[in-house]
NUMITI-934531 format. One record per atom (N, C-alpha, C): x, y, z. Coordinates in steps of 0.05 Angstrom, whole numbers, padded with zeros to 5 digits, always signed. Layout:
// NUMITI-934531
XYZ ...
***
This chain:
// NUMITI-934531
+00017-00024+00000 +00000+00000+00000 +00018+00025+00000 +00014+00043-00019 +00030+00068-00020 +00017+00089-00001 +00030+00112+00002 +00021+00132+00022 -00006+00143+00014 -00009+00148-00013 -00034+00159-00021 -00057+00141-00014 -00054+00114-00019 -00075+00095-00012 -00079+00094+00018 -00056+00096+00032 -00058+00095+00061 -00074+00118+00072 -00068+00142+00061 -00082+00166+00071 -00111+00167+00061 -00117+00151+00040 -00145+00151+00030 -00163+00136+00049 -00152+00118+00066 -00168+00103+00084 -00168+00114+00112 -00147+00130+00118 -00146+00140+00145 -00141+00170+00144 -00152+00184+00161 -00148+00212+00163 -00122+00217+00177 -00110+00241+00173 -00084+00247+00185 -00085+00247+00215 -00107+00256+00226 -00109+00257+00255 -00113+00229+00267 -00118+00209+00250 -00122+00183+00260 -00097+00166+00257 -00075+00176+00244 -00050+00161+00240 -00034+00162+00265 -00019+00139+00268 +00000+00137+00291 +00025+00153+00284 +00032+00173+00299 +00055+00190+00292 +00081+00174+00289 +00085+00153+00304 +00110+00137+00302 +00110+00123+00275 +00088+00113+00267 +00086+00099+00242 +00092+00118+00219 +00081+00143+00221 +00085+00163+00200 +00114+00170+00198 +00128+00174+00221 +00156+00181+00222 +00173+00160+00209 +00167+00134+00216 +00182+00112+00205 +00179+00110+00175 +00156+00115+00165 +00151+00114+00136 +00167+00136+00122 +00167+00160+00133 +00182+00182+00120 +00212+00177+00121 +00222+00167+00144 +00251+00161+00147 +00259+00140+00126 +00242+00120+00123 +00248+00098+00104 +00250+00109+00076 +00231+00126+00069 +00232+00137+00042 +00257+00154+00037 +00263+00171+00057 +00287+00188+00054 +00312+00171+00052 +00314+00149+00068 +00337+00132+00067 +00341+00119+00039 +00319+00111+00028 +00320+00099+00001 +00330+00119-00020 +00320+00144-00017 +00329+00165-00036 +00358+00171-00033 +00368+00173-00008 +00396+00179-00003 +00414+00156-00013 +00405+00131-00008 +00421+00108-00017 +00423+00108-00048 +00401+00114-00061 +00402+00115-00090 +00421+00137-00100 +00420+00160-00086 +00438+00182-00094 +00467+00175-00090 +00474+00163-00067 +00501+00155-00061 +00511+00135-00082 +00494+00115-00088 +00501+00095-00108 +00507+00107-00135 +00491+00127-00142 +00495+00140-00168 +00522+00155-00168 +00528+00169-00146 +00554+00184-00145 +00577+00165-00146 +00576+00143-00131 +00598+00124-00131 +00602+00112-00159 +00580+00105-00172 +00582+00094-00199 +00594+00115-00218 +00587+00140-00215 +00597+00161-00232 +00628+00163-00230 +00637+00164-00205 +00666+00167-00201 +00682+00142-00209 +00669+00119-00206 +00682+00094-00215 +00686+00095-00245 +00667+00106-00260 +00670+00108-00289 +00691+00128-00297 +00695+00149-00281 +00715+00169-00287 +00743+00161-00279 +00746+00141-00262 +00772+00133-00252 +00789+00122-00275 +00813+00132-00280 +00830+00123-00302 +00844+00097-00295 +00859+00088-00315 +00875+00064-00311 +00896+00069-00291 +00906+00049-00279 +00927+00051-00259 +00952+00063-00271 +00965+00082-00256 +00989+00095-00266 +01014+00080-00257 +01035+00083-00273 +01060+00069-00267 +01084+00085-00275 +01108+00079-00265 +01132+00093-00270 +01147+00080-00293 +01155+00096-00313 +01170+00086-00336 +01198+00078-00327 +01206+00053-00331 +01234+00045-00323 +01255+00054-00343 +01280+00054-00335 +01302+00061-00353 +01312+00035-00366 +01308+00034-00393 +01316+00010-00407 +01338+00015-00428 +01348+00040-00429 +01370+00046-00447 +01395+00030-00441 +01408+00021-00462 +01433+00004-00460 +01427-00025-00453 +01401-00032-00448 +01395-00060-00442 +01391-00075-00468 +01396-00102-00466 +01388-00119-00488 +01358-00118-00492 +01349-00122-00517 +01320-00119-00522 +01304-00137-00504 +01313-00163-00501 +01297-00182-00485 +01295-00172-00456 +01316-00161-00444 +01315-00151-00417 +01297-00126-00415 +01298-00109-00435 +01281-00085-00435 +01251-00093-00436 +01244-00113-00452 +01217-00122-00454 +01206-00133-00428 +01223-00147-00413 +01215-00157-00387 +01210-00134-00368 +01228-00114-00368 +01225-00091-00350 +01198-00077-00356 +01192-00074-00382 +01167-00060-00389 +01143-00077-00381 +01145-00103-00385 +01122-00121-00378 +01116-00120-00348 +01137-00118-00331 +01133-00116-00302 +01117-00091-00295 +01119-00070-00311 +01104-00045-00306 +01079-00043-00323 +01071-00066-00335 +01047-00066-00352 +01048-00046-00374 +01072-00043-00386 +01077-00025-00409 +01084-00042-00434 +01079-00031-00457 +01083-00046-00482 +01102-00031-00501 +01119-00046-00516 +01138-00032-00533 +01128-00025-00561 +01139-00004-00573 +01136+00002-00601 +01165+00005-00611 +01174-00015-00628 +01202-00018-00634 +01209-00007-00662 +01231+00008-00664 +01243+00016-00689 +01272+00010-00688 +01284+00006-00712 +01312-00002-00714 +01329+00020-00726 +01354+00022-00718 +01372+00043-00728 +01401+00033-00727 +01417+00040-00747 +01445+00034-00746 +01459+00052-00725 +01480+00041-00713 +01495+00056-00693 +01524+00058-00703 +01539+00077-00690 +01568+00079-00697 +01585+00062-00679 +01573+00045-00663 +01588+00026-00646 +01579-00002-00651 +01596-00019-00662 +01588-00047-00668 +01578-00062-00644 +01588-00054-00620 +01582-00069-00595 +01553-00065-00586 +01539-00045-00597 +01512-00038-00587 +01491-00055-00601 +01498-00073-00619 +01478-00088-00634 +01458-00101-00615 +01432-00097-00619 +01411-00109-00603 +01405-00095-00577 +01418-00073-00572 +01413-00057-00548 +01395-00033-00553 +01383-00023-00531 +01365+00000-00534 +01382+00025-00535 +01378+00041-00556 +01392+00067-00558 +01376+00090-00546 +01350+00090-00550 +01333+00112-00541 +01306+00101-00532 +01293+00116-00515 +01265+00109-00507 +01249+00134-00504 +01223+00132-00508 +01204+00154-00505 +01177+00143-00496 +01167+00152-00473 +01176+00173-00455 +01203+00165-00441 +01216+00186-00429 +01241+00182-00415 +01237+00168-00389 +01258+00156-00378 +01256+00142-00352 +01246+00161-00330 +01229+00151-00313 +01218+00167-00291 +01192+00180-00296 +01183+00180-00321 +01157+00191-00328 +01134+00174-00316 +01113+00187-00308 +01089+00174-00297 +01069+00172-00320 +01061+00147-00327 +01042+00142-00348 +01021+00122-00340 +01001+00119-00355 +00980+00099-00349 +00990+00072-00357 +00982+00052-00342 +00988+00024-00349 +00976+00018-00376 +00991+00002-00392 +00981-00004-00419 +00992+00015-00440 +01006+00036-00432 +01018+00055-00451 +01039+00041-00467 +01042+00050-00493 +01064+00040-00510 +01088+00058-00507 +01111+00045-00503 +01137+00059-00500 +01153+00055-00526 +01161+00077-00538 +01177+00076-00563 +01206+00069-00556 +01216+00048-00569 +01244+00039-00565 +01258+00040-00591 +01282+00051-00592 +01300+00050-00615 +01322+00030-00610 +01322+00009-00626 +01340-00014-00621 +01363-00012-00642 +01388-00016-00632 +01411-00014-00650 +01413-00039-00668 +01418-00033-00694 +01424-00055-00713 +01454-00060-00714 +01469-00046-00697 +01498-00049-00698 +01509-00029-00719 +01534-00032-00725 +01547-00015-00745 +01536-00022-00773 +01536-00001-00790 +01526-00006-00818 +01544-00026-00832 +01569-00028-00824 +01588-00047-00834 +01604-00058-00811 +01605-00084-00806 +01617-00094-00782 +01645-00107-00787 +01654-00106-00812 +01680-00117-00818 +01692-00103-00843 +01718-00105-00845 +01732-00092-00868 +01727-00107-00894 +01720-00091-00915 +01715-00104-00940 +01741-00108-00956 +01739-00122-00978 +01762-00127-00996 +01761-00106-01018 +01780-00086-01016 +01780-00064-01035 +01802-00066-01056 +01819-00086-01055 +01840-00089-01074 +01828-00093-01102 +01839-00078-01121 +01829-00079-01149 +01807-00059-01155 +01797-00045-01133 +01777-00024-01138 +01790+00003-01140 +01775+00022-01151 +01785+00050-01154 +01784+00064-01128 +01805+00079-01121 +01807+00092-01095 +01784+00112-01091 +01778+00128-01110 +01757+00148-01107 +01729+00135-01104 +01725+00113-01118 +01699+00099-01115 +01697+00086-01087 +01719+00076-01076 +01718+00065-01049 +01712+00087-01028 +01724+00110-01031 +01719+00132-01013 +01689+00140-01013 +01678+00142-01037 +01650+00149-01040 +01632+00127-01028 +01639+00102-01032 +01624+00079-01021 +01623+00081-00991 +01646+00086-00978 +01647+00087-00949 +01631+00110-00938 +01631+00133-00952 +01615+00156-00943 +01585+00149-00945 +01577+00134-00966 +01549+00126-00969 +01541+00107-00948 +01557+00086-00942 +01550+00066-00922 +01546+00078-00895 +01563+00097-00887 +01561+00109-00861 +01548+00136-00862 +01531+00140-00881 +01519+00167-00885 +01503+00177-00861 +01490+00159-00846 +01473+00167-00824 +01486+00163-00796 +01511+00153-00796 +01525+00149-00771 +01554+00159-00774 +01568+00158-00752 +01597+00165-00753 +01611+00145-00770 +01629+00156-00788 +01643+00138-00807 +01664+00123-00792 +01660+00096-00789 +01679+00079-00775 +01703+00072-00791 +01700+00072-00818 +01723+00065-00835 +01730+00089-00852 +01754+00099-00848 +01764+00122-00864 +01790+00114-00878 +01797+00130-00898 +01821+00124-00913 +01844+00142-00904 +01866+00131-00897 +01889+00146-00888 +01901+00162-00912 +01906+00188-00907 +01917+00205-00928 +01945+00214-00919 +01964+00216-00938 +01961+00207-00966 +01966+00177-00969 +01954+00166-00989 +01960+00138-00995 +01988+00136-01008 +01999+00111-01009 +02024+00106-01022 +02019+00100-01051 +02033+00115-01069 +02029+00112-01098 +02054+00100-01110 +02049+00081-01128 +02072+00068-01142 +02064+00064-01171 +02084+00063-01188 +02078+00057-01217 +02071+00028-01219 +02050+00022-01235 +02040-00005-01238 +02025-00007-01264 +02025-00030-01277 +02009-00033-01302 +01979-00029-01298 +01969-00031-01273 +01940-00026-01269 +01934+00003-01275 +01908+00009-01281 +01900+00036-01286 +01906+00054-01262 +01912+00079-01267 +01917+00098-01245 +01893+00099-01226 +01899+00098-01200 +01878+00099-01180 +01869+00072-01170 +01880+00050-01181 +01872+00024-01173 +01886+00016-01147 +01871+00006-01127 +01882-00002-01102 +01897-00029-01105 +01923-00029-01097 +01939-00053-01101 +01942-00069-01075 +01943-00056-01052 +01945-00069-01026 +01929-00053-01006 +01921-00066-00984 +01906-00052-00963 +01914-00064-00936 +01911-00047-00916 +01916-00055-00888 +01896-00039-00871 +01880-00052-00852 +01879-00081-00845 +01869-00098-00868 +01873-00124-00865 +01865-00143-00885 +01835-00145-00887 +01824-00154-00910 +01795-00159-00913 +01785-00179-00892 +01760-00175-00884 +01745-00192-00865 +01753-00187-00836 +01771-00167-00831 +01778-00160-00803 +01753-00148-00790 +01746-00158-00766 +01722-00149-00752 +01726-00121-00741 +01705-00105-00742 +01707-00078-00731 +01700-00078-00702 +01717-00065-00686 +01710-00061-00658 +01710-00031-00651 +01715-00014-00671 +01716+00014-00667 +01726+00027-00693 +01731+00054-00692 +01740+00068-00716 +01767+00056-00727 +01769+00054-00753 +01793+00042-00766 +01801+00060-00790 +01827+00064-00793 +01838+00077-00817 +01850+00057-00836 +01841+00058-00861 +01852+00040-00881 +01876+00052-00895 +01897+00037-00896 +01921+00046-00911 +01922+00032-00937 +01925+00047-00959 +01925+00035-00986 +01951+00040-01000 +01959+00021-01017 +01980+00025-01037 +01965+00027-01063 +01969+00049-01078 +01952+00055-01102 +01970+00058-01126 +01959+00049-01149 +01974+00051-01174 +01974+00080-01185 +01997+00088-01194 +02000+00113-01209 +01994+00109-01239 +01991+00084-01246 +01989+00077-01274 +02016+00068-01284 +02018+00059-01309 +02044+00051-01320 +02063+00074-01321 +02089+00069-01316 +02109+00090-01318 +02110+00099-01347 +02106+00125-01351 +02104+00135-01379 +02132+00140-01390 +02133+00136-01417 +02158+00142-01431 +02161+00172-01433 +02185+00181-01440 +02190+00209-01444 +02174+00219-01468 +02165+00244-01467 +02149+00255-01489 +02166+00276-01503 +02160+00281-01528 +02174+00301-01544 +02159+00328-01542 +02173+00349-01535 +02162+00375-01533 +02154+00385-01561 +02129+00393-01566 +02121+00402-01592 +02131+00430-01598 +02130+00438-01623 +02138+00465-01631 +02112+00482-01630 +02111+00501-01611 +02087+00517-01607 +02091+00546-01617 +02115+00554-01623 +02120+00581-01631 +02104+00590-01655 +02091+00613-01653 +02075+00624-01675 +02047+00614-01676 +02040+00595-01659 +02012+00584-01659 +01993+00602-01643 +01969+00604-01652 +01948+00617-01637 +01939+00599-01614 +01920+00609-01598 +01912+00594-01574 +01900+00567-01580 +01882+00566-01599 +01868+00540-01605 +01888+00520-01616 +01906+00529-01634 +01926+00511-01646 +01946+00501-01625 +01954+00519-01607 +01973+00511-01586 +01960+00491-01566 +01935+00496-01560 +01921+00478-01542 +01918+00450-01554 +01913+00449-01580 +01910+00424-01594 +01936+00408-01593 +01959+00422-01598 +01985+00409-01597 +01992+00399-01569 +01985+00414-01549 +01989+00405-01521 +01974+00380-01515 +01948+00379-01524 +01931+00356-01519 +01943+00331-01533 +01953+00335-01558 +01963+00312-01573 +01989+00301-01561 +02007+00319-01553 +02033+00311-01543 +02033+00300-01515 +02014+00309-01498 +02012+00299-01471 +02032+00313-01452 +02044+00335-01460 +02063+00349-01443 +02047+00366-01422 +02060+00370-01399 +02050+00389-01380 +02057+00417-01389 +02044+00438-01379 +02048+00465-01390 +02042+00485-01368 +02054+00508-01372 +02047+00532-01356 +02050+00556-01373 +02030+00573-01374 +02030+00597-01392 +02036+00622-01376 +02048+00641-01389 +02050+00668-01380 +02044+00686-01403 +02036+00712-01398 +02028+00729-01420 +02042+00756-01417 +02046+00769-01440 +02057+00796-01442 +02050+00808-01469 +02052+00834-01472 +02047+00847-01498 +02069+00838-01518 +02062+00839-01543 +02082+00833-01564 +02104+00854-01564 +02128+00845-01568 +02152+00863-01568 +02165+00863-01596 +02175+00887-01604 +02189+00889-01629 +02172+00880-01653 +02183+00860-01667 +02169+00850-01691 +02151+00826-01684 +02147+00820-01659 +02131+00797-01651 +02101+00803-01659 +02088+00781-01667 +02060+00783-01673 +02044+00779-01648 +02022+00793-01644 +02006+00790-01620 +01986+00767-01625 +01978+00755-01602 +01958+00733-01603 +01969+00707-01611 +01996+00703-01607 +02009+00677-01613 +02029+00670-01591 +02039+00645-01592 +02061+00637-01574 +02086+00649-01585 +02101+00664-01568 +02125+00677-01577 +02150+00662-01569 +02150+00649-01545 +02173+00633-01537 +02164+00609-01521 +02181+00589-01519 +02176+00566-01502 +02202+00555-01492 +02200+00541-01470 +02224+00528-01458 +02215+00502-01444 +02227+00479-01451 +02251+00475-01469 +02243+00478-01498 +02263+00476-01515 +02259+00480-01544 +02245+00456-01556 +02232+00459-01579 +02218+00437-01592 +02236+00413-01597 +02225+00389-01594 +02240+00365-01599 +02253+00353-01574 +02254+00368-01552 +02266+00359-01527 +02249+00335-01516 +02263+00314-01507 +02250+00291-01494 +02250+00296-01464 +02227+00295-01451 +02226+00300-01423 +02203+00285-01409 +02204+00284-01383 +02183+00271-01367 +02157+00286-01372 +02135+00272-01377 +02109+00285-01384 +02099+00302-01361 +02109+00298-01336 +02099+00314-01314 +02115+00340-01311 +02136+00343-01326 +02152+00368-01325 +02139+00389-01344 +02131+00412-01333 +02116+00431-01351 +02134+00445-01371 +02123+00450-01394 +02136+00468-01414 +02127+00496-01408 +02146+00515-01405 +02139+00543-01400 +02134+00557-01427 +02110+00568-01429 +02101+00580-01455 +02094+00609-01450 +02104+00627-01467 +02098+00656-01466 +02080+00663-01489 +02057+00675-01482 +02037+00683-01503 +02036+00713-01504 +02036+00724-01529 +02034+00753-01533 +02004+00760-01533 +01996+00773-01512 +01967+00779-01509 +01960+00803-01525 +01940+00801-01543 +01932+00824-01559 +01916+00844-01542 +01914+00869-01552 +01898+00889-01539 +01868+00881-01543 +01852+00886-01523 +01824+00878-01524 +01809+00896-01543 +01795+00884-01562 +01778+00898-01581 +01751+00904-01567 +01734+00920-01580 +01708+00926-01569 +01692+00901-01566 +01680+00898-01542 +01664+00875-01537 +01679+00850-01530 +01706+00852-01528 +01723+00829-01522 +01738+00834-01497 +01747+00813-01484 +01764+00815-01460 +01786+00795-01463 +01810+00802-01454 +01834+00785-01455 +01846+00781-01427 +01861+00760-01423 +01873+00756-01397 +01885+00728-01395 +01892+00721-01370 +01904+00695-01365 +01888+00681-01343 +01875+00659-01349 +01862+00643-01329 +01883+00629-01312 +01881+00631-01286 +01900+00618-01268 +01886+00607-01244 +01891+00581-01238 +01878+00568-01215 +01898+00549-01202 +01901+00552-01175 +01917+00534-01160 +01901+00508-01154 +01914+00485-01158 +01902+00459-01154 +01919+00443-01135 +01907+00423-01122 +01924+00405-01106 +01943+00390-01124 +01965+00380-01113 +01983+00364-01129 +01971+00335-01129 +01964+00326-01152 +01951+00300-01155 +01973+00278-01156 +01967+00255-01145 +01986+00233-01146 +01990+00221-01174 +01971+00226-01191 +01973+00218-01219 +01955+00238-01235 +01961+00241-01261 +01946+00261-01277 +01916+00255-01277 +01900+00276-01275 +01871+00274-01275 +01860+00290-01299 +01837+00282-01309 +01825+00295-01332 +01816+00323-01324 +01826+00344-01337 +01819+00372-01331 +01810+00385-01357 +01787+00399-01355 +01776+00413-01379 +01769+00441-01371 +01778+00461-01387 +01770+00489-01383 +01749+00496-01404 +01725+00504-01394 +01703+00511-01412 +01699+00541-01413 +01688+00551-01436 +01680+00579-01438 +01651+00579-01444 +01635+00593-01427 +01607+00597-01431 +01602+00625-01440 +01596+00629-01466 +01594+00656-01477 +01566+00668-01472 +01564+00695-01470 +01539+00708-01464 +01517+00700-01484 +01524+00696-01509 +01504+00690-01529 +01494+00661-01527 +01506+00646-01509 +01498+00618-01506 +01519+00600-01517 +01518+00575-01509 +01537+00555-01519 +01560+00551-01498 +01571+00528-01499 +01592+00520-01480 +01614+00506-01496 +01638+00518-01496 +01660+00509-01512 +01684+00501-01495 +01695+00477-01499 +01720+00470-01485 +01744+00484-01498 +01759+00499-01481 +01783+00512-01492 +01807+00493-01492 +01809+00476-01473 +01831+00456-01472 +01822+00433-01454 +01830+00408-01462 +01823+00384-01447 +01848+00367-01445 +01859+00364-01420 +01885+00351-01416 +01885+00334-01391 +01905+00316-01389 +01910+00302-01364 +01929+00320-01348 +01920+00328-01324 +01936+00348-01309 +01944+00337-01282 +01969+00343-01274 +01980+00333-01249 +01974+00351-01225 +01961+00374-01230 +01954+00392-01208 +01974+00415-01206 +01974+00427-01182 +01989+00452-01177 +01977+00475-01193 +01991+00487-01211 +01981+00511-01224 +01970+00505-01252 +01945+00513-01257 +01933+00510-01283 +01929+00538-01295 +01941+00543-01319 +01940+00569-01332 +01933+00566-01361 +01918+00586-01371 +01913+00587-01400 +01904+00615-01408 +01916+00628-01428 +01907+00654-01437 +01880+00652-01451 +01866+00675-01453 +01841+00675-01467 +01836+00701-01481 +01821+00700-01503 +01811+00724-01518 +01782+00717-01523 +01764+00729-01508 +01736+00721-01508 +01717+00744-01507 +01691+00740-01515 +01671+00762-01513 +01667+00770-01484 +01663+00795-01479 +01658+00805-01452 +01634+00791-01440 +01637+00783-01415 +01615+00769-01401 +01617+00739-01402 +01638+00729-01416 +01642+00700-01418 +01650+00689-01390 +01639+00666-01383 +01646+00653-01357 +01664+00629-01363 +01687+00628-01348 +01706+00606-01350 +01701+00586-01327 +01699+00561-01334 +01694+00540-01314 +01715+00518-01317 +01729+00512-01296 +01749+00491-01296 +01738+00466-01282 +01738+00443-01295 +01729+00418-01283 +01752+00399-01282 +01753+00385-01259 +01773+00363-01256 +01757+00338-01249 +01759+00317-01265 +01743+00293-01262 +01713+00300-01261 +01705+00317-01279 +01676+00326-01282 +01666+00340-01257 +01684+00350-01240 +01675+00365-01216 +01686+00393-01219 +01668+00413-01216 +01675+00441-01219 +01694+00450-01196 +01717+00460-01203 +01736+00469-01183 +01740+00499-01184 +01732+00512-01206 +01734+00541-01208 +01714+00551-01229 +01702+00574-01223 +01682+00586-01242 +01684+00616-01238 +01694+00630-01259 +01697+00659-01257 +01689+00672-01283 +01682+00697-01282 +01677+00713-01306 +01703+00722-01318 +01708+00719-01343 +01732+00728-01356 +01737+00758-01352 +01761+00765-01344 +01767+00793-01340 +01762+00803-01312 +01749+00787-01295 +01744+00795-01267 +01766+00786-01248 
***
């Protein structure tokens, strides 16, 4: 029987006060209990997952790190990376979040695991080209510290092998890496060249003199001055040694060129560029890029380095570019 039904049968003044009080208290208690239950249920739904402390797993083996994380109810997210230390293979290099962070249980922890060194032993480089080996080593260790470097300068000897070919190496191939290593190479200079005959350059213009230098294979160095007396301008006026001399191809022929006065729209001068001394001659080309367009090689020779010189008579605004082994080593505007 509810209260309304109860009161419909009895008048208020006929009710027992104790019974009425008990009924009201019971109703209030039920309402309070329901309210408390609702509040408790609300806060239980808001309560987050249990929090835990992120352990320090750096430098641990991967298996040990996983156990540490499992103990804290944490899970790994693994990525791999090469290291500059071969001894770190399989160990943790980095972690995120950092040790000591407070996170919720079940959180994923990012781990960077070492794959070891990009190369863990010395390769066999005998018979390969020195420049190609240097480039290969730079590529292999591009993202880490270069563990294998080439000792400079290498030892160069005359040999029937093409110039730049590695003949011997130390340490030996297959030597295991335990840290940074310098490779010492014995490298071919190429076959010992026979003596060359100095060509007759006197009276030749620039293009003809350059052609004779290319054909003969002699080294050269130019100087310039105005024509004197009955000398013709714009030609080779003297050379040393004299034509027909037999000499080492690395010994330069000194050539004097009579520089003409610059005409309108033209510029004259001497291109000069200091180069390293190469252990063997390298392909060198001097290009002229004219303002009207086009790219012309002025001379293409095997050059041993040090000083590279060549006179020029070119349109104003021409750019001179010197390349050695297809790599630009100098680029200037003529006359600047």
